[in-house]
C-alpha positions in Angstrom: -32.5 175.9 5.7 -35.2 174.1 3.5 -36.3 175.2 0.1 -39.6 176.3 1.6 -38.0 178.8 4.0 -35.2 179.9 1.6 -35.1 183.5 0.7 -36.1 183.9 -2.9 -35.3 187.7 -3.0 -36.3 190.9 -1.4 -39.9 191.2 -0.5 -40.1 194.9 0.6 -43.0 194.0 2.8 -45.0 192.3 0.0 -44.8 188.8 -1.5 -43.3 188.9 -4.9 -43.8 185.2 -5.6 -46.6 182.7 -5.0 -46.5 179.2 -3.6 -47.8 178.0 -6.9 -45.0 179.6 -8.9 -41.9 177.5 -9.5 -38.7 179.2 -8.7 -35.4 178.4 -10.4 -34.3 176.2 -7.5 -37.6 174.3 -7.5 -37.3 173.7 -11.2 -33.7 172.4 -10.8 -34.9 170.0 -8.0 -37.8 168.8 -10.1 -35.5 168.3 -13.1 -33.1 166.2 -10.9 -36.0 164.0 -9.7 -37.2 163.5 -13.3 -33.7 162.5 -14.4 -33.4 160.1 -11.4 -36.7 158.5 -12.4 -35.5 158.2 -16.0 -32.2 156.6 -14.8 -34.2 154.1 -12.7 -36.6 153.2 -15.5 -33.6 152.8 -17.8 -31.8 150.5 -15.4 -34.9 148.4 -15.0 -35.4 148.3 -18.8 -31.8 147.3 -19.3 -32.0 144.5 -16.8 -35.2 143.2 -18.3 -33.6 143.3 -21.7 -30.7 141.2 -20.6 -33.1 138.8 -18.8 -35.2 138.4 -21.9 -32.2 137.9 -24.0 -30.9 135.2 -21.6 -34.2 133.4 -21.5 -34.5 133.6 -25.3 -31.0 132.2 -25.8 -31.7 129.3 -23.3 -35.0 128.4 -24.9 -33.8 128.7 -28.5 -30.8 126.6 -27.9 -32.4 124.1 -25.5 -35.8 123.3 -27.2 -34.2 121.1 -29.9 -32.9 118.8 -27.2 -36.5 117.7 -26.5 -36.9 116.5 -30.1 -35.2 113.6 -31.7 -35.1 112.0 -35.2 -36.4 108.4 -35.2 -36.4 105.7 -37.9 -39.3 103.3 -37.9 -38.6 100.0 -39.7 -39.8 96.4 -39.3 -37.0 94.1 -37.9 -37.2 90.3 -38.4 -36.1 88.7 -35.2 -34.7 85.5 -36.6 -34.9 82.6 -34.2 -31.9 80.8 -35.8 -29.7 83.7 -34.8 -31.2 84.8 -31.5 -32.2 81.5 -30.0 -30.5 78.6 -31.6 -31.7 76.1 -29.0 -35.3 77.4 -29.3 -35.9 77.1 -25.5 -36.2 80.8 -24.8 -33.8 80.4 -21.8 -32.9 83.9 -20.6 -29.3 82.8 -20.0 -29.0 81.6 -23.6 -30.6 84.7 -25.0 -28.2 86.9 -23.0 -25.2 85.2 -24.7 -26.2 86.9 -28.0 -24.4 90.3 -27.9 -25.2 93.4 -29.8 -22.9 92.2 -32.6 -25.5 89.5 -33.2 -28.3 92.0 -33.4 -26.6 94.6 -35.6 -26.8 92.6 -38.9 -30.5 92.1 -38.3 -31.1 95.8 -37.9 -28.9 96.7 -40.9 -30.7 94.1 -43.1 -34.1 95.4 -42.0 -33.0 99.0 -42.9 -31.8 97.9 -46.4 -35.0 95.9 -47.0 -37.2 98.9 -45.9 -35.3 101.3 -48.2 -35.7 98.9 -51.2 -39.4 98.4 -50.6 -39.8 102.2 -50.7 -37.8 102.5 -53.9 -35.0 104.5 -52.2 -31.7 104.1 -53.9 -28.7 103.1 -51.8 -25.7 105.1 -53.2 -23.0 103.0 -51.6 -20.7 100.3 -53.0 -21.4 98.4 -49.8 -25.1 98.5 -48.9 -24.3 98.0 -45.2 -22.7 101.5 -45.2 -26.2 102.9 -45.0 -26.3 101.8 -41.4 -24.4 104.9 -40.4 -27.7 106.7 -40.6 -28.7 104.9 -37.5 -27.4 105.4 -34.0 -24.8 103.0 -32.7 -27.2 102.2 -29.9 -30.0 100.6 -32.0 -28.6 97.1 -31.7 -28.6 97.4 -27.9 -32.1 98.8 -28.1 -33.4 95.8 -30.0 -31.5 93.4 -27.8 -33.0 94.9 -24.6 -36.5 94.6 -26.1 -36.0 91.0 -26.9 -34.6 90.1 -23.5 -37.5 91.8 -21.9 -40.0 89.9 -24.1 -38.5 86.7 -25.5 -41.9 85.8 -27.2 -41.0 88.4 -29.9 -38.4 86.0 -31.3 -39.5 84.6 -34.7 -41.7 87.6 -35.4 -41.2 90.8 -37.5 -41.6 93.7 -35.1 -41.7 97.5 -35.9 -39.0 99.3 -34.0 -38.7 103.0 -33.4 -34.9 103.4 -33.6 -32.7 106.5 -33.0 -31.1 108.2 -35.9 -27.4 109.2 -35.6 -26.6 112.5 -34.0 -25.3 113.8 -37.4 -28.6 113.0 -39.1 -30.6 114.5 -36.2 -28.4 117.6 -36.4 -29.1 117.9 -40.1 -32.8 118.1 -39.6 -32.4 120.6 -36.8 -30.1 122.8 -38.8 -27.0 122.0 -36.7 -25.3 120.0 -39.5 -24.9 121.1 -43.1 -23.7 119.2 -46.1 -20.6 121.5 -46.2 -19.7 120.6 -42.7 -19.7 116.9 -43.5 -16.7 117.3 -45.9 -14.2 116.5 -43.2 -16.6 114.3 -41.2 -15.6 110.6 -41.1 -18.9 109.4 -39.6 -21.2 110.6 -42.4 -21.3 112.1 -45.8 -23.7 113.9 -48.1 -25.0 110.6 -49.6 -26.3 109.6 -46.2 -28.2 112.9 -46.1 -29.8 112.2 -49.5 -31.0 108.8 -48.2 -32.3 110.5 -45.0 -34.3 113.1 -47.1 -35.8 110.2 -49.1 -36.7 108.4 -45.9 -38.5 111.4 -44.5 -40.5 111.7 -47.8 -41.3 108.0 -47.5 -42.4 108.3 -43.8 -39.6 106.1 -42.5 -37.9 108.9 -40.6 -39.5 111.6 -38.5 -38.4 114.2 -35.9 -40.7 114.2 -32.9 -40.8 114.7 -29.1 -38.2 112.6 -27.3 -39.3 111.6 -23.7 -36.1 109.7 -23.2 -34.2 113.0 -22.8 -36.3 113.8 -19.7 -36.5 110.2 -18.3 -33.4 108.6 -19.7 -29.8 108.3 -18.6 -26.4 109.6 -19.8 -24.6 107.9 -22.7 -21.1 107.6 -23.9 -19.5 110.3 -26.1 -20.2 108.3 -29.2 -24.0 108.1 -28.6 -25.2 111.7 -27.8 -28.6 111.0 -29.4 -29.3 108.5 -26.6 -28.3 110.7 -23.6 -30.9 111.8 -21.1 -31.1 113.7 -17.8 -33.6 111.5 -16.0 -31.2 109.6 -13.8 -29.4 112.8 -12.9 -32.8 114.3 -11.8 -33.2 111.4 -9.5 -29.8 112.0 -8.1 -30.6 115.7 -7.4 -33.9 114.6 -5.9 -32.3 112.3 -3.3 -29.7 115.0 -2.5 -32.4 117.5 -1.9 -34.1 115.1 0.5 -30.9 114.8 2.5 -30.4 118.6 2.6 -34.0 119.2 3.6 -34.1 116.7 6.5 -30.7 117.8 7.8 -30.4 121.5 7.1 -33.9 122.6 8.1 -34.1 121.2 11.6 -30.5 121.9 12.4 -30.6 125.4 11.0 -33.9 126.4 12.6 -32.9 124.9 16.0 -29.5 126.8 15.9 -31.3 130.0 14.9 -33.8 129.7 17.7 -31.2 129.1 20.3 -28.9 132.0 19.1 -31.8 134.5 18.8 -34.0 133.6 21.8 -32.0 131.7 24.4 -28.2 132.2 24.0 -26.6 134.8 26.3 -25.0 137.8 24.6 -21.3 137.4 25.2 -18.1 137.1 23.3 -18.7 133.4 22.5 -22.0 134.0 20.8 -20.6 137.0 19.0 -17.8 134.7 17.7 -20.3 132.1 16.6 -22.4 134.7 14.8 -19.3 136.2 13.0 -18.3 132.7 11.9 -21.7 131.9 10.6 -21.7 135.1 8.5 -18.3 134.2 7.2 -19.3 130.7 6.3 -22.1 132.1 4.2 -19.5 133.8 2.0 -17.1 130.9 1.7 -16.8 129.6 -2.0 -18.8 126.4 -2.5 -15.7 124.5 -3.7 -14.2 124.8 -0.2 -17.2 122.8 1.1 -16.5 120.3 -1.7 -12.9 119.8 -0.4 -14.2 119.5 3.2 -16.7 116.8 2.1 -14.0 114.9 0.2 -11.8 114.9 3.2 -14.4 114.2 5.9 -17.1 112.1 4.3 -15.1 110.1 1.7 -11.5 109.8 2.9 -12.2 109.8 6.6 -15.7 108.3 7.0 -15.3 106.1 3.9 -18.8 106.8 2.6 -19.4 105.8 -1.0 -18.0 108.1 -3.6 -20.4 109.8 -6.1 -23.4 108.9 -3.8 -26.3 111.4 -3.4 -25.9 110.9 0.3 -22.4 112.4 0.3 -23.6 115.1 -2.1 -26.5 115.9 0.2 -24.2 116.1 3.3 -21.8 118.5 1.5 -24.7 120.7 0.3 -26.1 120.7 3.8 -22.9 122.2 5.2 -23.1 124.8 2.4 -26.8 125.6 3.0 -26.8 125.8 6.8 -25.4 129.4 7.1 -28.0 130.7 4.7 -30.8 129.0 6.6 -29.5 130.2 9.9 -29.2 133.8 8.8 -32.6 133.9 7.1 -34.3 132.2 10.1 -32.7 134.6 12.6 -33.9 137.6 10.5 -37.4 136.2 10.5 -37.4 135.7 14.3 -36.0 139.2 14.8 -38.7 140.6 12.7 -41.4 139.5 15.2 -42.2 142.5 17.4 -41.0 142.2 21.1 -44.5 143.0 22.2 -45.5 139.5 21.1 -43.0 137.9 23.5 -43.8 140.4 26.3 -47.6 139.7 26.0 -47.0 135.9 26.1 -44.8 136.2 29.1 -47.3 138.6 30.8 -50.1 136.0 30.7 -47.9 133.4 32.3 -46.3 131.6 29.4 -42.8 130.2 29.8 -39.9 131.4 27.7 -40.1 128.2 25.6 -43.9 128.5 25.2 -43.7 132.1 24.1 -41.1 131.1 21.4 -42.7 127.9 20.1 -46.4 129.0 20.5 -46.2 132.6 19.4 -42.9 133.7 17.9 -42.1 130.7 15.7 -45.6 130.5 14.0 -45.3 134.2 13.1 -41.8 133.8 11.8 -42.7 130.6 9.8 -43.3 132.3 6.4 -39.8 133.8 6.4 -38.2 130.6 7.7 -39.9 128.5 4.9 -38.9 131.1 2.3 -35.3 131.1 3.4 -35.2 127.4 3.5 -36.5 126.9 0.0 -34.2 129.6 -1.4 -31.3 127.8 0.3 -32.4 124.5 -1.2 -32.7 126.2 -4.6 -29.2 127.5 -4.2 -27.9 124.0 -3.3 -29.7 122.5 -6.3 -27.8 124.6 -8.7 -24.3 124.0 -7.2 -21.7 122.2 -9.3 -18.3 122.8 -7.8 -18.8 120.7 -4.6 -20.1 117.8 -6.6 -17.1 117.8 -8.9 -14.8 117.1 -6.0 -16.7 114.2 -4.6 -16.9 112.5 -8.0 -20.6 113.0 -9.0 -19.6 114.3 -12.4 -17.4 111.4 -13.4 -19.9 108.5 -13.2 -22.4 107.6 -15.8 -25.4 106.0 -14.1 -27.1 103.8 -16.7 -30.2 102.8 -14.8 -32.7 104.2 -12.2 -31.8 103.2 -8.6 -33.4 100.0 -7.3 -35.2 101.3 -4.2 -34.7 104.1 -1.7 -31.5 102.8 -0.2 -29.8 102.5 -3.6 -31.1 106.0 -4.4 -29.0 107.4 -1.5 -26.0 105.1 -1.7 -25.6 104.1 -5.4 -23.2 106.2 -7.5 -25.1 108.9 -9.5 -24.8 112.3 -10.9 -26.8 115.5 -10.4 -28.4 117.9 -12.9 -25.7 120.7 -12.6 -22.9 118.2 -12.8 -24.5 116.5 -15.8 -24.9 119.8 -17.6 -21.3 120.5 -17.0 -20.3 117.1 -18.3 -22.3 117.6 -21.5 -21.0 121.1 -22.1 -17.4 120.0 -22.1 -17.9 117.2 -24.6 -16.9 117.7 -28.2 -20.0 116.6 -30.1 -22.4 119.6 -30.8 -25.3 117.3 -29.9 -24.1 117.3 -26.3 -23.9 121.1 -26.3 -27.6 121.1 -27.4 -28.4 118.8 -24.5 -26.6 121.0 -22.1 -29.0 123.8 -23.0 -32.0 121.5 -22.6 -30.7 120.4 -19.2 -30.6 124.1 -18.2 -34.2 124.4 -19.1 -35.2 121.5 -16.9 -33.0 122.9 -14.0 -34.6 126.3 -14.3 -38.0 124.6 -14.2 -37.0 123.0 -10.9 -35.7 126.2 -9.5 -38.8 128.2 -10.6 -41.0 125.5 -9.0 -39.2 125.7 -5.7 -39.5 129.5 -5.7 -43.2 129.4 -6.5 -43.6 127.0 -3.6 -41.8 129.4 -1.4 -44.2 132.2 -2.4 -47.3 130.0 -1.9 -46.1 128.8 1.5 -45.3 132.4 2.6 -48.8 133.6 1.7 -50.3 130.5 3.2 -48.7 130.8 6.6 -48.4 134.6 6.7 -50.0 136.2 9.8 -50.4 139.8 10.7 -49.8 141.2 14.2 
């Protein structure tokens, strides 16, 4: 019995209530609906609150990674120390190690401080070099080797400050926290403040974080995520060119051509089960099959792409089959009715109509693969520090490299707080990649969407 037909009391032949008058039962029902709406709005508001809090935390902790403190000083590239023979032979120049360049940089820093009238409060003036990153000698050396004509000149270099000094200007390091720090003390910070006032030191945007490579634990200020981005890019190429055709072809066969029997039922059940398997299991499979059995290079993006392809295939197959199933049977019947073959009806009519869902599912699967870390840990993509960009396409697939999620994991477990800061910055870049892929999915869906 519905509320409309329910007996609201004796009528004695005449209506005691009107349809426009709310009964007690109607009031209770309306109150329940109102409470349900309030619960729904509250759930949405709570979810949005946590989402905003998460995004704020990521941005607040990650934005400092895109800035870095630099020291700009003129360095005299003495010919007597860098090129004793004076022939500018690259082989002779390469014999001068960073130990030969470090005194030049230290002397240049001391001279620059004295010219600006900045007092050096150390018994040994060279102790002021702790303000600079330990990578500055290598930076100057690489510049000279790339352009030997600079030898004999005084060149202005934009050098990295140490991670402690950089953290001081970002609020990560305080004078009190340096009491037990063996790398720096409060006097160094006094010199750093004076250098900022003199224009020798400045915190500015650091493109090397986006385009650079990882660094050792003693040089966090030099670390970048650029090489790992290239590794992720080559992995996604492997996943795209393997998972998309294999997954779509398997879906078309299972949905349109395969007979319905116990074998196809078994295959469908296993595909659904594979979609729920933890990703680390695929990492173990990739380690056993691709590295130990097939002897493919460890830590290579090719191997990472193959492992992520295995992990992504069930997702693509399930989403593609759902898209094919969503096409009305009348489309197939109409195509067959005008004389089209089964294959023509599928590829000329059904597949174009299902393409928006297929593309969306594929890109979502790729986005899921892009953010995976566990499979990459087992094939060694987290333990290698790639120092340079790959030389060519072949090297991009086969040379050892890392990936963005693995690089973020590597930074997060290191002790220096500067690496923790860079881990948050890497998350921002990874989220930008994921958002871009999802935006592309939405655009493609609207671009290819057709109505029937």
